[in-house]
SETOR-330312 format. One line per 3 residues: number of its first residue (from 1); for each residue x, y, z of C-alpha. Coordinates in pm, whole numbers, always signed. Layout:
BEGIN
NUM> X/Y/Z ~ ...
REM end
This chain:
BEGIN
1> +0/+0/+0 ~ +150/+330/-108 ~ +37/+643/+76
4> +111/+1006/+12 ~ +223/+1220/+306 ~ -120/+1384/+304
7> -298/+1049/+327 ~ -63/+927/+600 ~ -114/+1250/+795
10> -494/+1218/+773 ~ -485/+857/+891 ~ -254/+939/+1181
13> -472/+1236/+1276 ~ -777/+1007/+1289 ~ -588/+760/+1506
16> -467/+1028/+1747 ~ -753/+1279/+1756 ~ -1047/+1046/+1678
19> -1299/+1243/+1474 ~ -1176/+1591/+1572 ~ -938/+1785/+1359
22> -620/+1873/+1548 ~ -704/+2242/+1563 ~ -1053/+2170/+1697
25> -889/+1947/+1959 ~ -659/+2236/+2057 ~ -961/+2466/+2096
28> -1138/+2209/+2314 ~ -832/+2172/+2537 ~ -780/+2549/+2544
31> -1137/+2602/+2667 ~ -1064/+2369/+2960 ~ -726/+2517/+3045
34> -527/+2783/+2858 ~ -200/+2634/+2988 ~ -287/+2289/+2859
37> -414/+2448/+2538 ~ -70/+2597/+2476 ~ +84/+2254/+2531
40> -170/+2097/+2294 ~ -86/+2356/+2028 ~ +286/+2280/+2063
43> +214/+1908/+2037 ~ +20/+1951/+1712 ~ +291/+2180/+1575
46> +557/+1915/+1643 ~ +331/+1642/+1500 ~ +293/+1838/+1175
49> +669/+1906/+1157 ~ +747/+1538/+1207 ~ +509/+1442/+928
52> +682/+1689/+695 ~ +1037/+1576/+770 ~ +970/+1202/+795
55> +1048/+999/+480 ~ +737/+867/+305 ~ +840/+503/+348
58> +870/+544/+725 ~ +532/+716/+740 ~ +376/+425/+552
61> +533/+177/+793 ~ +410/+378/+1091 ~ +55/+397/+958
64> +51/+26/+875 ~ +182/-64/+1221 ~ -73/+147/+1407
67> -362/+47/+1183 ~ -278/-316/+1254 ~ -264/-240/+1629
70> -606/-72/+1618 ~ -762/-355/+1419 ~ -621/-619/+1655
73> -750/-439/+1968
REM end
């Protein structure tokens, strides 16, 4: 299975944030606690940077591994 970075990012976002988009998740956290909201924003920023700098093959392996884990749970 060959995935583009965009497809891999979307799949990983669904695994991590369920149905929310990352920025909606940040807003939800921010409404509970501004301090935690700042941390959530940093986490999403790092997540997006890692997706951009990670080689496509490694992203595919990561997605396949975690999809298998979810399906086996």
